[in-house]
N, C-alpha and C positions, 0 to 999 in steps of 0.2 A: 101331636109333637110338642106344641107349646105347653100343654098340660104336663107332659113328662119332664120337660126342662124346668118347669116351675117346681115340680116335686123334688128335683135335685138342686134346688137353689143353694142349699148349704154347701154342697160339693162344688158347685160353680163359683161360689164366693171364695172357697179355698183355692180353686184353680186360678182365679183372678189375682188373689193375693200372692200366690207363688210366682205368677208371671211378672208381677211388679217387684217382688222382693229380690228375686235372683239378680237382675241387672243393677238394682239399687243397693246391694249389700255393701260395697265399698263406701257409698255415700252415708249409709246408716251408721257405719262404724267410724266415720270420720268427723262426726259432728257432736262428739261428747257422749259420756255415759248415759245421760238422761234420755237423749234421743234413742240410743241403742236399747235402753231398758223398755221404753214405750214400744219400740218396734218389736222387741222380743215378746212382750205381752200380747200384742196384736197377732203375732204369728202363732202363739200358743192358742189364742182364740180360733184362728183359722184351722189349726190342726184338730182342735176339738170338733169344729164343724164337720171336717172331713171324716173324723172317726165316728161321729154320730151317724152319718150316712152309711159308713161301712157296717156299723153295728145294726142299723135298722134293716139293711138288706140281709145281713147274717141272720137276723131274727125272722125275716120272711122265709128264708131257706130252712131255718130251724122248725118253723111251723109246718113246712111242707113235709119234712122227714119225720118229725115227732121226736120225743125223748126215747133213748138217751142221746141219739145222734144230734138232735137239735141243740142241746146244751153244749155238746162238744164243738159244734160250729161257732156258737156264740163265744165261748171261752178262747178258742183257737184264734178267732179274728182279733180279739182284744190283745192276746199275747203277741200276735204277728205285728200289730201296731207298735207295741212296746219294744219288741226286739229291733224293729227297723229304726226307731228313734235312738235306742241305746247304741246300736252298732254305728250309726252315723256320728253320734256325739263322742263315742270313744275313739273313733278314727280321727277326730279333731283334738286329740290329746286332752280329754276331759279328766276330771279327778279319778284316780285309780279306785276310789271307793264308790263311784257312781253306780256300778252294777249292783253291788251289795246293798247300798242304801235304797236303790229303786225296788229291788225284790222285797226287802224288809217293809218299805212303805206300801207296796202293793198288797202284801198280806194283811197289814194293819187296815188298809182301806177296804179290802174285800171282806174280811171276816168281821172286824169291829165296826167299820163304817157302813158298808152295804147291808150285811146281815143284821147288825144291831139296829140300824134305822128302820129297815124293812120289818123286822120282828116287832119293834116298838110301835110303829104306825099300824101294822096289820093287827097286832094284839089289841090296841086301843079300839079298833073298828070291829074286829070279829071275835075277840077273846082268844081262846086257845086255837092254834092253827096246826093241823096235822100234816105229817110228811112221813116218808119212809126212813126210819132211823138207821137202817142198814147203810144207806148212802152217807149219812153224817159220820158214822164210825169209820167207814172205809176211807173217806176223804181225810179225816183227822189223822189217822195213823200213817197214811201216805205222806201227808204234809210234814208231820213231825220227823219221819224217817228221812225224807228228801232234804229238809233244812238242816237236820243234824249232820248228815253226811257232807253236804256241800257248803255249809255256812257256820258250823260249830267246830267240827273236827279240824278244818284247815288252820285253826289257831295253833295247833300242836304239831304241824308238819314243818320240818326244817326247810328253810328257804331254798337250799340246794336241791331239794327233792320235789319242788312244786310242780314240775312238768309231769313227773310220774303220777303224782296224786291227782293232778288235773285230768290226765288221761283216764285214770281210774274213775273219777267223778263222772266224766262223760259216759263211760260204759255203764256205771251204776244207774244213772238217770235214764239212759236208753232202755235198760232192762226193766226198770220200774214202770216206765211209761208204756212199754210194750205189753207188760202184764196187765196194767190198768186198762188199756184199750181193749184187751181181750175180755176182761171182766165187764167193761162198760157196754160193749156191743155183742158179747157172746152169751154164754149160758147164765151169767149173773147180771144181765141187763136189768132185771127186775129190781135190783138193789137201788137203781137210780130213777125209779118211776113210782107214781102213786095214782090210784084210781080216783078220779073226781066225778061229780054228778054228770049225768048224760048230757044235760043242756050245755055244759062247758065244751064238751066234745063237738057238739053241733055248731057252736060258735067258731071253734077252731076250723072245722071242715069248711065253713063258709069262707074263711080268710084264706085257706090253703088254695082254693080254686082260682084265686086271683093272682097267684104268685107267678111271675115271669122269671124262670130260673136263669135264662141267658142274660137278661138285663141285670139281675141281682149279682151274678158272678162278674159281669163286666164292671159294674160299679165297685165291687169289692177290690178288683185288681186296680182300677183307676184310682180309687181312694188311697190305697197303700202307696202307689207311686207318688201321688200328690203329697201325702204325708212325709214321704222320704225327702222330697224336694224342699218342703217347708222346714223340716227338721234341720236340714243342712244350714239354712240361714238362721233359724231360731237358736241353734247351738252357739254360734259365734256372737250374735247380738245379745243374747241373754247372759252369757258368761261375761262379756265385756261390760254390760250394763250393771251387773251385780258386783263387780270388783270394787272393793273399798266401801261397799254400802253397809257393811255390818250384818248382812243377811245371814241366817244360819246356814252352815255348809250343806245340810241335808235338803235345803229348799228345792234345788234343781231336781233331786231325786223324787221329791214329793210331786213336783209338777209333772214329771214324766209318768209317774204312777197314776196321777189323777187324770191325765189325758186318756189313758187306756181304760180307766175305771168309770169315767163319766157316763158313757152310754149304758154300762151295766147297772149303774145306780138307778137310772130311769126304768130300765126293764125290770129290775128286782122290785122297785117300789110299786110298779103297776101290777106285778104278780102278787105281791103281799096284799095290796088293797083289794084284789080280786079273789083273795082267800086261796091262793095257790102257792103255799109255802114250799112245796117240793121244788118248784122252779127257782125260788130264792136260794135254797140250800145248794142246788146244783150250780147256780151261777156264782154265788159267793165263794163256796169251798172249791168248786171246780176251777174257777179263775185263779184262786190262790195256788192250787196244786199245779195247774198248767204253767203259771208264772215261774214257779221254782223248777219244775221238772223239765221244762222246755227252754227257758231262758238261760239257765245255768250251763247246760252242755253247749248251746250255741255260742255263748260268750266265752266259755272256757276254750272252745275250739278256736275262736278268734285270738285269744291270748296265746295259745300254742303256735298259731300261724305267725303272729307278729313277734313272738318271743318276749312279750311284755306282760308279766302277770298282773292280775287284778287283785285287790285286797278283798277277799271274799269272806274272811272270818268276821262275824258280827262282834260289835263291842259288847262289854258286859251288860250294859243297859238294854241294848237291843235283844240280847239273848234272854234276859229276864222277861222283857215285854212279850216276846214270842211265846215263851213257855207258859206264862200266865194266860195269854190269849188261848193257846191250844188246850190248856187244862180247863179253863172256863167253858170253852166250846165243847169239850168232851162231856162235861157235866150237864150243860144246858141241852145238848143235842143227843141225849141218851134215852129219851122216853117217847120219841115220835110226836111231840107237841111243843110248840113255842108259845110264849106269851109276852106281854109288854115288859114284865120285870126282867126276863132273860134278855130281851132286846136292849133294855136300859143298861144292864151290866156290860154288854159289849160296847155300847155307845160311850159309856164312861171311860172304858179302856181306850177308845178312839180319841176322846178328848185329852186323855193323859198323853197319848202319843203326840198329838199336836202341841201340847204344852212343853213336852220334853224337846221337841224340835225347835220351838221358839226360844227355849233356854240354851239351845246349842249343845244339849247333852246327848 
């Protein structure tokens, strides 16, 4: 029993932080912006701790069921964390561009940050790393279509017609995701898998036998609840602490995207260093697609329910960065092999994204 509690120390730390933060929220907001900002940063750290445990148990379940179901569990758990945080922050009257900026930041983090760093480090260690190029092409075209429909076209929709187009967007994303799921778990599931040496399968089988599914599901549920409670306080303290600080407007969105991406970064890096690039491609591109295709309809549904539209159309700079990213991704991931140079090109794009955010562009 004590051993199991020790294994969940990160989640217990997050629970303790939530129990302290909830009753102390008025106090944290009443002692100046400095205290509120420090509290907000501590709460972000606690949310990351909880999301790490959620991701680790999702990874255990993923090992149990294998690809492509495993990758689907990993990406859905990350998107669930992101949606919970976004929904709570938007209910607290956050910036109307928060959803758009978070989705944009998540795609930049997943494709350029996670994929770029993993391909760079894996390439330096192993040289060329092989994967199934069918998966990369499928993901790329789905991401471009979903982002074009939900985050480019809205720029040209009259404000009086936002509800109609919002309902259309929800329907389009649901249809896209339904078809994608059928491909991922149906007759085209081989698109998202790659055959590795037998010894790797043996290692996986050893780990699968130790998975306690009931415990993992329970921790997943508990982790999401704790994240929701922490996000409630984090939203108010971080917003108040950043007021008048001169911080770039997109910073909050980057924080939300980074919270959900943090566990994926570790998982992808472990896979790349183990010469399992297929897992990296599935995690990075799968997380990007899930972020767009699931977050958009859920948040649009929230907008329709409240009657308050979000600003979903990307800025010109964001649009250019997204399309450069997807074009580079389509070229790099077209031959079934990655290398350090391809990883570096994505990582340079990630550095550009950070620089533009710091410049407030």
